C-alpha positions as CSV (number, residue, x, y, z in Angstrom):
1,X,-22.5,-73.1,68.9
2,X,-20.2,-75.9,70.0
3,X,-18.5,-78.0,67.3
4,X,-17.7,-81.6,67.9
5,X,-16.0,-84.2,65.8
6,X,-16.8,-87.9,66.3
7,X,-14.8,-90.8,64.8
8,X,-16.8,-94.1,64.8
9,X,-14.1,-96.6,63.9
10,X,-16.6,-99.5,63.7
11,X,-18.7,-97.7,61.2
12,X,-15.7,-96.2,59.4
13,X,-17.2,-92.7,59.7
14,X,-16.3,-89.3,60.9
15,X,-19.2,-87.0,61.9
16,X,-19.2,-83.3,62.5
17,X,-21.8,-82.0,65.0
18,X,-22.7,-78.4,65.6
19,X,-24.8,-77.7,68.6
20,X,-25.2,-81.4,69.0
21,X,-26.8,-81.8,65.6
22,X,-25.0,-83.8,62.8
23,X,-24.1,-81.5,59.9
24,X,-21.6,-83.4,57.8
25,X,-20.2,-87.0,57.4
26,X,-17.1,-88.5,55.9
27,X,-17.1,-92.3,55.2
28,X,-14.0,-94.4,54.5
29,X,-12.8,-97.9,53.8
30,X,-10.0,-99.3,56.0
31,X,-7.4,-101.3,54.1
32,X,-5.0,-101.6,57.0
33,X,-2.1,-99.4,56.1
34,X,-4.3,-97.1,54.0
35,X,-7.7,-95.5,54.1
36,X,-10.0,-94.7,51.2
37,X,-12.0,-91.6,51.8
38,X,-14.9,-92.4,49.5
39,X,-17.9,-90.3,50.5
40,X,-18.4,-86.9,52.1
41,X,-21.8,-85.3,52.5
42,X,-23.3,-82.3,54.3
43,X,-26.9,-82.3,55.3
44,X,-28.6,-80.0,52.7
45,X,-29.8,-77.3,55.1
46,X,-26.2,-76.9,56.4
47,X,-24.5,-76.6,53.0
48,X,-22.4,-73.6,52.0
49,X,-20.9,-73.0,55.5
50,X,-17.6,-74.9,55.0
51,X,-18.5,-77.8,57.3
52,X,-17.3,-80.5,54.9
53,X,-13.9,-78.8,54.5
54,X,-13.5,-78.6,58.3
55,X,-14.5,-82.2,58.7
56,X,-12.1,-83.4,56.0
57,X,-9.3,-81.4,57.7
58,X,-10.2,-83.0,61.0
59,X,-10.1,-86.5,59.5
60,X,-6.8,-85.9,57.8
61,X,-5.3,-84.5,61.0
62,X,-6.6,-87.6,62.8
63,X,-5.1,-90.0,60.3
64,X,-1.8,-88.2,60.6
65,X,-1.8,-88.0,64.4
66,X,-2.7,-91.7,64.8
67,X,-0.3,-93.0,62.2
68,X,-3.2,-94.8,60.5
69,X,-1.4,-94.8,57.1
70,X,-2.0,-93.1,53.8
71,X,-5.2,-91.7,52.3
72,X,-6.7,-92.4,48.9
73,X,-9.4,-89.8,48.1
74,X,-12.0,-91.3,45.8
75,X,-14.5,-88.7,46.8
76,X,-14.3,-85.7,44.6
77,X,-14.6,-83.3,47.5
78,X,-11.7,-84.9,49.4
79,X,-9.6,-84.9,46.2
80,X,-10.3,-81.2,45.7
81,X,-9.4,-80.5,49.4
82,X,-6.0,-82.1,48.9
83,X,-5.6,-80.0,45.7
84,X,-6.2,-76.9,47.8
85,X,-3.8,-78.2,50.5
86,X,-0.7,-79.4,48.7
87,X,1.3,-79.3,52.0
88,X,-0.7,-82.3,53.1
89,X,0.2,-84.4,50.0
90,X,2.6,-86.5,52.1
91,X,-0.5,-88.4,53.4
92,X,-1.7,-89.4,49.9
93,X,-1.2,-93.0,48.8
94,X,1.1,-93.3,45.8
95,X,0.0,-95.7,43.2
């Protein structure tokens, strides 16, 4: 099945679609030079397949590619993702 990632900047949300169906969401707050990734969720029937991790990776890649600034992970899942990917720590806000 085809996987698609959608970034709705007005809603401050990344969405992962599989076969056209939403499976996971990542919501953030935009503080100009930094983004706060505060909520990640996978629709219950789609859990356990790694969708949230793929979505977080896509969102982090997008922030890096666009030069949107740093990321503050207040969502436990995103914080754990960064713990598992220390090579991406350069995108973390220091504070």
